[in-house]
C-alpha positions as MATLAB code, in Angstrom:
seq = 'XXXXXXXXXXXXXXXXXXXXXXXXXXXXXXXXXXXXXXXXXXXXXXXXXXXXXXXXXXXXXXXXXXXXXXXXXXXXXXXXXXXXXXXXXXXXXXXXXXXXXXXXXXXXXXXXXXXXXX';
ca = [
      57.498   14.865  -48.795;
      54.809   16.766  -46.825;
      55.121   19.734  -49.200;
      54.703   17.453  -52.219;
      51.560   16.047  -50.615;
      50.141   19.466  -49.976;
      50.890   20.520  -53.550;
      49.101   17.437  -54.858;
      46.062   18.167  -52.698;
      46.018   21.768  -53.758;
      46.288   20.768  -57.422;
      43.446   18.323  -56.939;
      41.257   21.065  -55.498;
      42.202   23.335  -58.358;
      41.046   20.708  -60.832;
      37.832   20.176  -58.938;
      36.759   23.780  -59.497;
      38.045   24.433  -63.018;
      35.742   25.005  -65.916;
      35.851   22.614  -68.905;
      38.131   24.850  -70.917;
      40.766   25.088  -68.145;
      40.449   21.349  -67.513;
      41.142   20.672  -71.168;
      44.309   22.805  -71.069;
      45.426   21.101  -67.840;
      44.841   17.705  -69.348;
      46.930   18.688  -72.382;
      49.703   19.977  -70.140;
      49.682   16.816  -68.028;
      49.611   14.635  -71.140;
      52.590   16.477  -72.531;
      54.479   16.353  -69.215;
      53.871   12.606  -68.810;
      54.112   11.767  -72.492;
      50.598   10.354  -72.719;
      48.990    9.229  -75.978;
      46.007   11.123  -77.349;
      43.691    8.388  -76.107;
      45.199    8.542  -72.620;
      44.975   12.337  -72.648;
      41.269   12.114  -73.623;
      40.639    9.653  -70.813;
      42.481   11.911  -68.412;
      40.341   14.869  -69.531;
      37.139   12.856  -69.161;
      38.239   11.678  -65.717;
      39.099   15.249  -64.610;
      35.802   16.581  -65.970;
      33.756   13.837  -64.215;
      35.608   14.338  -60.895;
      35.187   18.108  -61.185;
      31.412   17.780  -61.655;
      31.135   15.232  -58.828;
      33.051   17.468  -56.491;
      30.986   20.534  -57.361;
      27.771   18.608  -56.665;
      29.137   17.334  -53.351;
      30.302   20.773  -52.258;
      26.988   22.346  -53.305;
      25.027   19.669  -51.410;
      27.146   20.022  -48.291;
      26.858   23.828  -48.433;
      23.066   23.660  -48.809;
      22.873   21.309  -45.852;
      25.063   23.605  -43.789;
      22.916   26.656  -44.610;
      19.725   24.744  -43.921;
      20.981   23.584  -40.524;
      22.289   27.047  -39.676;
      18.928   28.630  -40.505;
      17.158   26.000  -38.457;
      19.393   26.749  -35.444;
      18.747   30.437  -35.864;
      15.011   29.703  -35.949;
      14.602   31.367  -39.371;
      11.443   30.226  -41.172;
      11.845   28.301  -44.458;
      10.012   29.137  -47.675;
       7.712   26.196  -46.949;
       6.877   27.649  -43.529;
       6.087   31.040  -45.102;
       3.973   29.415  -47.854;
       1.927   27.505  -45.280;
       1.306   30.698  -43.328;
       0.317   32.584  -46.506;
      -2.110   29.765  -47.380;
      -3.594   29.841  -43.909;
      -4.063   33.636  -44.027;
      -5.820   33.355  -47.383;
      -8.183   30.749  -45.969;
      -8.837   32.823  -42.862;
      -9.506   35.940  -44.929;
     -11.953   33.977  -47.168;
     -13.957   32.996  -44.053;
     -13.319   29.269  -44.227;
     -12.951   27.545  -40.892;
      -9.519   26.128  -40.287;
      -8.804   23.742  -37.467;
      -6.298   25.263  -35.039;
      -3.561   23.003  -33.842;
      -3.347   23.237  -30.077;
      -0.092   23.259  -28.237;
       0.390   20.173  -26.062;
      -0.667   20.648  -22.479;
       2.063   21.265  -20.027;
       3.125   18.262  -18.050;
       1.708   19.198  -14.655;
       0.800   16.359  -12.419;
      -2.937   16.156  -11.571;
      -2.169   14.711   -8.181;
       0.658   16.605   -6.613;
       2.371   14.831   -3.768;
       0.886   15.574   -0.436;
       3.316   17.315    1.835;
       5.095   14.863    4.069;
       4.925   15.239    7.838;
       8.109   15.114    9.819;
];
């Protein structure tokens, strides 16, 4: 039973990443194997094609998110970061004044505790 389940999952993943031509052939094979009508075979093909596209988009989105998060953890600048710096350099080179964002002051207490006497 477990092996059948694994085979079904593997087959589903195979379908998810097939191109339209291979999906069409798989739909024909399944239709023949399960004695489906032409209409049912067409519906099966359309279903497999839609699921394949949906899965590809999901995997691509998840992969993009993973790469983005990995780059952020590695402190690698994004294209937007680089573009902002390039724009800032161009403005500086042209002589225009650009406000400089200051780093927040460190959190040092103005009134440190007076030493306590024992």
